[in-house]
C-alpha positions as CSV (number, residue, x, y, z in Angstrom):
1,M,183.4,-82.8,33.4
2,S,182.5,-84.7,36.6
3,N,179.1,-84.2,38.1
4,P,179.2,-81.2,40.6
5,K,178.2,-81.8,44.2
6,H,174.9,-80.6,45.4
7,I,175.3,-77.2,47.1
8,S,173.8,-78.4,50.4
9,T,176.5,-81.1,50.4
10,I,179.2,-78.6,49.8
11,L,177.9,-76.4,52.6
12,M,177.8,-79.3,55.0
13,E,181.4,-80.4,54.2
14,T,182.7,-76.9,54.3
15,F,181.2,-75.9,57.6
16,Q,182.5,-79.0,59.4
17,N,185.8,-77.0,59.5
18,P,185.2,-73.7,61.2
19,F,187.0,-70.6,60.0
20,S,190.1,-69.9,61.9
21,I,190.6,-66.7,63.8
22,S,193.0,-64.1,62.4
23,E,194.6,-62.2,65.2
24,T,195.7,-58.6,64.3
25,P,198.3,-56.9,66.5
26,G,196.9,-53.9,68.4
27,A,193.3,-55.0,68.1
28,R,191.0,-53.1,70.5
29,Q,188.7,-55.2,72.7
30,P,185.9,-53.1,74.1
31,Q,183.3,-54.9,76.2
32,H,179.6,-55.4,75.8
33,I,179.3,-54.9,72.0
34,G,176.5,-57.4,72.1
35,A,174.6,-55.4,74.7
36,R,174.9,-52.3,72.6
37,I,173.6,-54.0,69.6
38,R,170.7,-55.5,71.5
39,E,169.8,-52.0,72.8
40,K,169.9,-50.6,69.3
41,V,167.9,-53.3,67.6
42,T,165.2,-53.3,70.2
43,E,164.4,-49.7,69.0
44,T,163.3,-51.4,65.8
45,Y,161.8,-54.7,67.0
46,G,160.9,-54.2,70.6
47,A,161.8,-56.8,73.3
48,T,161.1,-59.8,71.0
49,L,163.8,-60.2,68.5
50,P,164.1,-62.6,65.5
51,V,166.7,-65.4,65.8
52,P,168.8,-67.2,63.2
53,G,166.4,-70.1,63.2
54,D,163.6,-67.9,61.9
55,F,165.2,-67.9,58.4
56,K,163.8,-70.4,55.9
57,P,166.1,-72.4,53.6
58,L,165.9,-72.0,49.9
59,T,164.0,-74.7,48.0
60,A,165.9,-77.6,46.4
61,E,164.8,-76.3,43.0
62,K,166.7,-73.0,43.5
63,I,169.8,-74.8,44.9
64,S,170.0,-77.6,42.3
65,I,170.8,-75.3,39.4
66,L,174.0,-74.0,41.0
67,R,177.5,-75.3,40.1
68,P,180.5,-75.2,42.3
69,L,183.7,-73.7,41.0
70,T,186.5,-76.2,40.2
71,V,190.2,-75.8,40.7
72,R,191.0,-76.4,37.0
73,N,192.6,-73.3,35.4
74,T,191.0,-74.2,32.0
75,P,187.6,-75.6,32.8
76,A,185.7,-77.2,29.9
77,D,182.5,-75.3,30.9
78,S,182.7,-72.0,29.1
79,T,180.5,-70.4,31.7
80,E,182.8,-71.4,34.5
81,A,185.8,-70.3,32.5
82,A,184.2,-66.8,32.1
83,V,183.5,-66.6,35.9
84,Q,187.0,-67.7,36.7
85,Q,188.4,-65.1,34.3
86,Y,186.4,-62.4,36.1
87,L,187.7,-63.6,39.5
88,R,191.3,-63.5,38.3
89,S,190.7,-60.0,37.0
90,I,189.8,-58.8,40.5
91,G,192.7,-60.6,42.2
92,I,190.7,-63.5,43.7
93,S,192.2,-67.0,43.6
94,L,190.2,-70.2,43.1
95,D,191.2,-71.3,46.5
96,T,189.4,-68.3,48.0
97,A,186.4,-68.9,45.7
98,Q,186.1,-72.5,46.8
99,A,186.7,-71.7,50.5
100,L,183.8,-69.2,50.5
101,E,181.6,-71.6,48.4
102,L,181.2,-69.4,45.4
103,C,179.2,-71.0,42.6
104,Y,178.3,-70.2,39.0
105,L,175.5,-70.6,36.5
106,S,174.2,-69.1,33.3
107,H,171.4,-66.6,34.1
108,T,169.1,-64.5,32.0
109,F,169.0,-60.8,33.0
110,V,166.4,-58.4,31.7
111,H,167.3,-54.8,30.6
112,D,164.6,-52.6,29.1
113,S,162.6,-55.6,28.2
114,Q,165.7,-57.2,26.5
115,K,166.8,-60.6,27.8
116,T,170.5,-61.4,27.9
117,T,171.9,-64.7,29.2
118,L,175.3,-64.2,30.8
119,P,177.9,-66.2,32.9
120,T,177.1,-65.4,36.5
121,L,179.0,-65.6,39.8
122,V,176.8,-66.7,42.8
123,Y,177.4,-65.6,46.3
124,P,175.8,-67.9,49.0
125,F,174.1,-66.4,52.0
126,T,174.0,-69.0,54.8
127,V,172.8,-69.1,58.4
128,N,174.2,-71.9,60.5
129,G,175.1,-73.7,57.3
130,K,171.5,-73.3,55.9
131,L,171.4,-71.6,52.5
132,V,168.8,-68.9,52.8
133,S,169.6,-66.5,49.9
134,L,171.7,-66.1,46.8
135,K,173.1,-63.1,45.0
136,Y,173.8,-63.3,41.3
137,R,176.5,-61.1,39.7
138,S,176.9,-61.2,35.9
139,C,180.4,-61.7,34.6
140,G,180.1,-61.1,30.8
141,Y,183.3,-59.9,29.3
142,V,183.1,-56.5,27.6
143,P,186.0,-55.7,25.1
144,A,187.6,-52.3,25.1
145,K,185.9,-49.8,22.9
146,S,188.5,-47.0,23.2
147,P,191.5,-46.0,25.3
148,E,189.0,-44.0,27.4
149,K,186.7,-47.1,27.8
150,P,188.9,-50.2,28.6
151,D,187.7,-53.7,28.7
152,G,185.6,-54.9,31.7
153,Y,182.7,-57.0,32.8
154,T,179.0,-56.6,32.9
155,K,177.6,-55.8,36.3
156,D,174.0,-57.1,36.6
157,W,172.6,-58.2,40.0
158,N,169.8,-60.4,41.1
159,Q,168.9,-61.5,44.6
160,V,167.2,-64.9,45.2
161,T,165.7,-65.3,48.7
162,S,163.4,-67.4,50.8
163,H,161.3,-64.3,51.2
164,S,161.8,-64.1,54.9
165,E,159.9,-61.4,56.8
166,F,163.2,-60.4,58.4
167,G,164.8,-59.4,55.1
168,I,168.2,-60.5,53.7
169,T,171.0,-61.6,56.0
170,P,174.5,-60.2,55.8
171,C,176.6,-62.2,53.4
172,F,179.2,-64.4,55.2
173,I,177.4,-63.9,58.6
174,D,178.3,-67.6,59.4
175,T,181.9,-66.5,59.9
176,I,180.8,-65.6,63.5
177,A,178.3,-68.4,64.0
178,P,178.9,-69.9,67.5
179,E,179.0,-73.5,66.2
180,H,181.8,-72.6,63.9
181,L,183.8,-70.6,66.4
182,A,183.7,-73.5,68.9
183,G,184.2,-71.2,71.8
184,Q,186.9,-69.0,70.3
185,R,186.6,-65.2,70.3
186,V,186.6,-62.8,67.3
187,P,189.0,-60.0,68.0
188,Q,187.8,-58.0,65.0
189,L,184.8,-58.4,62.7
190,I,185.3,-56.5,59.4
191,I,182.1,-55.0,57.9
192,T,182.1,-54.1,54.2
193,E,179.7,-52.7,51.7
194,G,180.0,-55.4,49.0
195,E,180.6,-59.1,48.8
196,K,183.6,-58.6,46.6
197,D,185.3,-56.8,49.4
198,C,184.9,-59.9,51.6
199,L,186.7,-61.9,48.9
200,A,189.6,-59.5,49.0
201,L,189.8,-59.7,52.8
202,Y,189.9,-63.6,52.7
203,E,192.6,-63.4,50.0
204,A,194.6,-61.2,52.4
205,G,194.2,-63.7,55.3
206,Y,191.2,-62.4,57.3
207,R,188.5,-64.9,58.3
208,H,185.8,-62.9,60.1
209,F,183.9,-60.4,57.9
210,I,180.4,-59.7,56.7
211,S,179.0,-57.6,53.8
212,V,175.9,-55.5,54.5
213,P,172.9,-57.1,52.6
214,T,171.6,-54.2,50.5
215,G,174.6,-52.0,50.0
216,A,175.0,-48.5,51.5
217,S,171.3,-48.2,52.3
218,S,171.3,-51.2,54.6
219,D,169.7,-50.6,58.1
220,P,171.9,-52.3,60.8
221,G,169.0,-52.2,63.2
222,K,167.2,-54.7,60.9
223,F,169.9,-56.9,59.3
224,L,171.8,-57.5,62.6
225,A,168.7,-58.1,64.8
226,P,168.6,-61.9,64.4
227,F,172.3,-62.2,65.3
228,V,172.5,-60.2,68.5
229,D,173.6,-63.3,70.5
230,W,176.4,-64.1,68.0
231,F,178.1,-60.8,68.8
232,A,178.8,-62.0,72.3
233,A,182.0,-63.5,70.9
234,V,183.0,-60.3,69.0
235,D,185.3,-57.8,70.6
236,S,185.2,-55.0,68.1
237,V,184.3,-54.2,64.5
238,I,186.2,-52.5,61.7
239,L,184.1,-50.5,59.3
240,C,185.5,-50.9,55.8
241,G,183.0,-49.0,53.6
242,D,183.5,-47.5,50.2
243,S,185.0,-44.0,49.8
244,D,182.2,-42.6,47.7
245,Y,179.3,-40.6,49.2
246,P,176.9,-43.5,49.7
247,G,179.7,-45.5,51.3
248,R,180.6,-42.7,53.7
249,Q,176.9,-42.4,54.6
250,M,176.9,-46.1,55.4
251,T,180.0,-45.8,57.5
252,H,178.5,-42.9,59.4
253,T,175.3,-45.0,60.1
254,L,177.3,-48.0,61.3
255,C,179.5,-45.7,63.5
256,E,176.4,-44.4,65.2
257,F,175.1,-48.0,65.6
258,F,178.3,-49.5,67.0
259,G,179.5,-46.5,68.9
260,P,182.9,-46.9,70.6
261,H,183.2,-50.5,69.5
262,A,183.8,-49.4,65.9
263,S,187.1,-48.5,64.2
264,L,187.5,-46.9,60.7
265,V,190.0,-47.5,57.9
266,D,191.7,-45.0,55.6
267,L,191.8,-46.3,52.1
268,P,194.6,-45.2,49.7
269,A,193.6,-42.2,47.6
270,D,193.3,-44.2,44.4
271,C,191.0,-46.8,45.8
272,K,187.2,-46.9,46.1
273,D,187.0,-49.9,48.3
274,I,189.2,-52.6,49.9
275,A,188.8,-54.8,46.8
276,D,190.5,-52.0,44.9
277,V,193.3,-52.0,47.4
278,L,194.0,-55.7,46.8
279,L,193.9,-55.3,43.1
280,K,196.1,-52.2,42.8
281,H,198.5,-52.7,45.8
282,G,198.3,-56.3,46.9
283,K,197.7,-58.2,50.1
284,E,200.3,-56.4,52.2
285,E,198.6,-53.1,51.6
286,V,195.2,-54.6,52.6
287,Q,196.8,-55.8,55.8
288,R,198.3,-52.4,56.5
289,V,194.9,-50.7,56.0
290,I,193.2,-53.1,58.4
291,R,196.1,-53.0,60.9
292,Q,195.9,-49.2,61.0
293,A,192.2,-49.0,61.6
294,H,191.5,-46.3,64.2
295,P,188.7,-45.1,66.4
296,R,186.2,-42.5,65.0
297,P,187.6,-39.0,65.4
298,T,186.0,-37.2,68.3
299,K,186.4,-33.8,69.9
300,A,185.5,-35.4,73.2
301,I,188.9,-37.1,73.7
302,R,191.9,-34.9,73.4
303,Y,195.3,-36.6,73.5
304,V,198.4,-34.9,74.9
305,A,200.3,-35.2,71.6
306,D,197.5,-33.4,69.7
307,Q,198.0,-30.4,71.9
308,Q,201.8,-30.3,71.9
309,N,202.2,-26.9,70.2
310,E,199.5,-25.3,72.4
311,I,201.1,-26.6,75.6
312,I,204.6,-25.3,74.6
313,S,203.0,-21.9,73.8
314,I,201.4,-21.8,77.3
315,L,204.7,-22.7,78.9
316,Q,206.4,-20.0,77.0
317,N,203.8,-17.5,78.0
318,R,202.5,-17.2,74.4
319,Y,198.8,-17.7,74.8
320,D,195.6,-15.7,74.9
321,H,196.0,-13.2,77.7
322,G,192.5,-11.8,77.1
323,Y,191.6,-8.2,76.8
324,A,190.7,-5.3,79.0
325,L,187.1,-4.1,79.1
326,G,188.2,-0.5,79.2
327,Y,187.0,0.5,82.7
328,G,190.3,0.3,84.4
329,P,192.6,-2.0,86.4
330,L,190.2,-2.6,89.3
331,T,187.7,-4.1,86.8
332,D,190.3,-6.1,85.0
333,R,191.3,-7.6,88.4
334,V,187.9,-9.3,88.7
335,F,186.7,-9.4,85.1
336,H,189.2,-10.1,82.3
337,P,187.8,-12.3,79.5
338,D,189.7,-14.0,76.8
339,H,188.6,-15.2,73.3
340,T,187.5,-18.7,74.3
341,G,183.8,-18.0,74.7
342,G,181.4,-19.6,77.1
343,L,178.7,-18.7,79.6
344,V,178.4,-15.5,81.7
345,V,175.6,-15.3,84.2
346,V,174.5,-11.9,85.4
347,S,172.2,-11.5,88.4
348,G,170.9,-8.8,90.8
349,Q,167.7,-7.6,92.4
350,P,165.1,-6.0,90.2
351,N,165.9,-2.4,89.3
352,S,169.5,-2.8,90.3
353,G,170.8,-1.7,86.9
354,K,171.7,-5.0,85.3
355,S,170.5,-4.1,81.8
356,D,171.8,-0.6,82.1
357,F,175.3,-1.8,83.1
358,L,175.3,-4.4,80.2
359,N,174.5,-1.7,77.7
360,D,177.6,0.3,78.8
361,L,179.7,-2.9,79.0
362,M,178.8,-3.8,75.4
363,M,179.5,-0.2,74.2
364,H,183.0,-0.5,75.8
365,L,183.5,-3.8,74.0
366,M,182.4,-2.4,70.7
367,T,184.4,0.8,70.8
368,R,187.6,-0.6,72.5
369,Q,187.8,-4.1,71.2
370,D,185.7,-4.0,68.0
371,M,183.4,-6.7,69.3
372,R,180.1,-7.6,67.5
373,I,177.1,-7.9,69.7
374,L,173.7,-9.6,69.4
375,F,170.9,-8.6,71.8
376,L,167.9,-10.7,72.7
377,S,166.5,-8.1,75.1
378,F,163.0,-8.5,76.5
379,E,163.8,-5.5,78.6
380,H,163.8,-3.4,75.5
381,P,160.7,-4.2,73.5
382,N,161.2,-1.0,71.5
383,K,164.4,-1.7,69.6
384,A,164.7,1.8,68.2
385,K,164.7,3.3,71.7
386,H,167.4,0.9,72.8
387,I,169.5,1.8,69.8
388,A,168.9,5.5,70.5
389,H,170.3,5.0,74.0
390,M,173.3,3.2,72.5
391,V,173.8,6.3,70.3
392,E,173.9,8.4,73.5
393,L,176.5,6.1,75.0
394,H,178.5,6.3,71.8
395,R,178.3,10.2,71.7
396,Q,178.7,10.4,75.5
397,S,175.8,12.7,75.9
398,S,172.3,12.4,77.4
399,D,170.9,15.2,75.3
400,L,171.5,15.0,71.5
401,S,168.7,17.4,70.5
402,L,171.3,19.9,69.3
403,C,173.7,17.3,68.0
404,P,174.3,17.6,64.2
405,E,172.5,14.9,62.3
406,E,175.6,13.7,60.6
407,K,177.2,13.0,64.0
408,M,174.1,10.9,64.9
409,L,174.4,9.1,61.5
410,E,178.1,8.4,62.3
411,S,177.0,6.6,65.5
412,I,174.2,4.8,63.8
413,D,176.5,3.6,61.1
414,F,179.0,2.4,63.8
415,L,176.2,0.5,65.6
416,Q,175.0,-1.0,62.3
417,H,178.4,-2.7,62.0
418,H,178.7,-3.8,65.6
419,M,175.2,-4.8,66.9
420,A,171.9,-6.3,66.1
421,H,168.7,-7.4,67.8
422,L,166.8,-10.7,67.8
423,D,163.1,-9.8,67.8
424,L,161.1,-13.0,68.6
425,Q,157.6,-11.6,67.8
426,G,155.8,-14.5,66.3
427,E,158.8,-16.8,66.8
428,E,159.3,-19.8,69.1
429,R,161.1,-18.9,72.3
430,T,162.7,-22.2,72.9
431,P,166.5,-22.3,73.5
432,E,167.0,-24.4,70.4
433,H,165.2,-21.9,68.1
434,I,166.9,-19.0,69.7
435,L,170.3,-20.6,69.0
436,E,169.2,-21.4,65.5
437,L,168.5,-17.7,64.9
438,A,171.7,-16.6,66.7
439,D,173.8,-19.0,64.6
440,Q,172.3,-17.7,61.4
441,H,173.4,-14.2,62.4
442,R,176.8,-15.5,63.4
443,R,177.3,-17.0,59.9
444,Q,176.1,-13.9,58.1
445,S,177.7,-11.1,60.1
446,G,180.1,-12.6,62.7
447,L,179.5,-12.5,66.4
448,D,181.5,-12.2,69.6
449,Y,178.8,-11.5,72.3
450,F,175.2,-12.7,72.7
451,I,173.1,-11.1,75.4
452,I,169.9,-12.7,76.7
453,D,168.1,-10.3,79.0
454,P,166.4,-11.9,80.9
455,Y,166.1,-15.6,80.6
456,L,162.6,-15.6,82.2
457,F,160.9,-15.2,78.8
458,I,162.5,-18.3,77.3
459,E,160.2,-21.2,76.9
460,L,161.7,-24.2,78.7
461,K,160.1,-27.3,77.2
462,P,161.1,-30.5,79.1
463,A,163.4,-32.7,77.0
464,K,161.8,-35.8,78.5
465,K,158.7,-36.7,80.5
466,N,158.6,-35.5,84.1
467,E,161.7,-33.4,83.7
468,S,162.0,-30.9,86.5
469,E,162.6,-27.1,86.0
470,T,166.1,-27.6,87.4
471,E,166.9,-30.2,84.7
472,S,165.4,-28.0,82.0
473,I,167.5,-25.1,83.1
474,K,170.6,-27.3,83.0
475,H,169.7,-28.4,79.5
476,M,169.3,-24.8,78.4
477,L,172.6,-23.5,80.0
478,T,174.6,-26.5,78.6
479,L,173.2,-25.7,75.1
480,F,174.2,-22.1,75.3
481,Q,177.6,-22.7,76.8
482,T,178.5,-25.5,74.3
483,W,177.5,-23.3,71.4
484,G,179.5,-20.4,72.8
485,Q,182.6,-22.4,73.4
486,E,182.4,-24.0,69.9
487,H,182.2,-20.6,68.2
488,H,184.2,-18.5,70.7
489,I,181.2,-16.4,71.7
490,W,180.4,-15.2,75.2
491,V,176.8,-15.8,75.9
492,Y,175.5,-13.5,78.7
493,I,172.2,-14.6,80.4
494,V,170.5,-12.3,82.9
495,A,168.8,-14.3,85.7
496,H,166.9,-12.8,88.6
497,P,167.4,-14.2,92.1
498,R,164.7,-15.9,94.0
499,K,162.5,-13.5,95.9
500,N,163.6,-12.7,99.4
501,P,160.9,-10.4,100.7
502,N,161.6,-8.1,103.6
503,N,159.0,-6.9,106.1
504,H,157.6,-4.4,103.6
505,G,157.0,-7.0,100.9
506,G,159.9,-5.8,98.8
507,F,163.4,-7.1,98.4
508,T,166.3,-7.0,100.8
509,N,169.7,-5.6,99.9
510,D,171.5,-8.6,101.3
511,D,174.2,-10.0,99.1
512,I,173.0,-12.6,96.6
513,S,174.7,-16.0,96.9
514,P,175.2,-18.4,93.9
515,N,172.4,-20.6,95.2
516,D,169.9,-17.7,95.2
517,I,169.7,-17.5,91.4
518,A,166.6,-18.5,89.6
519,S,165.6,-21.8,91.2
520,S,168.7,-23.8,90.2
521,A,172.2,-24.3,91.4
522,H,173.2,-25.0,87.8
523,W,173.5,-21.3,87.1
524,S,176.6,-21.3,89.4
525,N,177.8,-24.7,88.4
526,L,177.9,-24.1,84.7
527,A,178.8,-20.4,84.5
528,D,182.3,-19.5,83.4
529,F,181.8,-16.1,85.0
530,L,179.0,-15.2,87.4
531,F,178.6,-11.6,88.7
532,V,175.9,-9.7,90.6
533,I,175.0,-6.0,90.0
534,K,173.9,-4.0,93.0
535,R,172.8,-0.4,93.0
536,E,172.9,1.9,96.0
537,N,171.0,5.1,95.7
538,E,170.4,6.4,99.2
539,D,171.7,9.3,101.3
540,N,175.5,9.3,101.2
541,R,175.5,6.0,99.2
542,H,175.4,6.5,95.4
543,Y,177.2,3.8,93.5
544,T,176.9,0.6,91.6
545,E,178.7,-2.5,92.7
546,L,179.9,-5.4,90.5
547,R,180.5,-8.4,92.7
548,M,182.2,-11.2,90.8
549,I,181.1,-14.4,92.5
550,K,182.7,-17.0,90.2
551,V,185.6,-17.1,87.7
552,R,186.3,-20.6,86.3
553,D,189.7,-19.8,84.9
554,Q,191.5,-17.6,87.5
555,N,194.7,-17.2,85.6
556,L,193.6,-13.8,84.4
557,C,191.2,-12.6,87.1
558,S,189.5,-13.7,90.3
559,P,186.4,-13.1,92.3
560,G,186.0,-9.7,94.0
561,R,184.2,-6.4,94.1
562,T,184.5,-3.3,91.9
563,Y,182.6,0.0,92.4
564,Y,181.3,2.4,89.8
565,V,179.5,5.8,89.4
566,R,177.0,6.3,86.6
567,T,177.1,9.4,84.4
568,D,173.9,11.1,83.3
569,Y,174.2,9.5,79.8
570,G,174.5,6.0,81.2
571,S,178.2,5.3,81.2
572,Y,179.9,3.7,84.3
573,L,183.2,5.0,85.7
574,E,185.4,2.8,87.9
575,Q,186.1,4.0,91.4
576,P,188.3,2.5,94.2
577,S,185.7,2.5,96.9
578,P,182.1,3.5,97.8
579,E,183.5,6.6,99.5
580,A,185.2,7.7,96.3
581,C,182.0,7.1,94.4
582,E,180.2,9.4,96.8
583,E,182.8,12.1,96.4
584,W,182.4,11.9,92.6
585,Y,178.6,12.0,92.9
586,V,178.7,15.1,95.1
587,E,181.1,16.9,92.7
588,H,179.4,16.0,89.4
589,M,175.7,15.1,90.0
590,V,174.5,17.3,92.9
591,R,173.1,20.5,91.5
């Protein structure tokens, strides 16, 4: 056997010829991937980042024991023969092994204090042609023991490094080194979990790839930090992780790191990684998998084709037409919800009957639409009294002293299956914690309506330094609205208007505008419905007015006013006008 070349000579000769760029049809080319990586890695290192030149080369002693693989199919060296046999078993040619500078040696591995010397494949880790680390992989042949345990190869690992304070580099990072690209761009950089996957990609014709340095647990904020500037030539990345749980975790981490610049692959069901794809299905299937890489699925982007059936249903008038609240057609004209969920803002001057009206509205929804309600009511500190009033609404009577107990129990049982309270005594009152509790109730019992009355007692903690009250309110409303829409729950929030004192220090009866509500225009901007409750209780004026100020989707209803009279047990009856309300009042309430 001829004397092998020194590994540093091999590296120098190999890297005089840069890797060619493999164009893939349909490759995405998002901009500023380098800027995103710089932003991410500065979270770990700060403004001063390591650079490729910071890595120290391995000592000549560690390099001199390596042997390059030859092209002979029957090498005289039994160790090389064993390594070549392993490579053939995973579908890797000697041409690929040589092009990627794989080496071999005999290495002693230790297992439970037992030493075993095995033929070993060596992966080189280079930075600008400088050998900075090695990874040993044992390739000892293991004969089949039974049909259930076929033959295979040992799988021992050992990493030899220059002990850089910046850790281990990605394997094959030199495939995007600027001096090897010579000004050319990299349409796609493929990132894998293991070095063997990179061999499979080279075998299938790809030339720009890296393997994360320490498997699925690798931190991209650390191992990519020295190479931020190299990514200026990269247009996009394809994440080609393993299909097992650690591999999926790694892919998720890299997705978060690269953001919109990353695409994902879908491996065949019988394959754990891209190396499996090559071995079981061949190069063409590897190319198909890479060619069909796709952006990370997101709910934020909805394509027309994905909604085709829903669009046709709407055009054919087969869609959610909502439901009546049960008051009558005048109410339905201004307030007719559907099942989408979202944010409803309720306002009105103090003592205008907001909470009282909501109690009756929720009773209508429970009895007529079988809706499930959760109350977070600071207006009703005594929850038993609140439930007792709901029983009166259910029995349609303000005096149940003579009502048979079994009838009361019927109503209590009905309410048990349709409503509950959040009681925050001793609990945090932040929007996040409130939603955590509400979501727990949703999962356990189901939920259609969540009533927060009023919002004033919620603790608004600034999400960031110097955040204004207006920004905190926006954050809170967005949180509730998003949760409601996600789970098809209508979140009602009662918000008082800003004080508008009259000459006597009280409140005027002037109509409330959207901008009058609780120190922020976001109440109006974010609400799906916004209505104001106003109570008139003066001579010749006895009615409650619901004024719908905003309806986001006006396909089913639109802004307007509706008038009601209140019975003695707290139910509201729709009337066509204030005059009709007065007539009803005189007939039924005047003694």
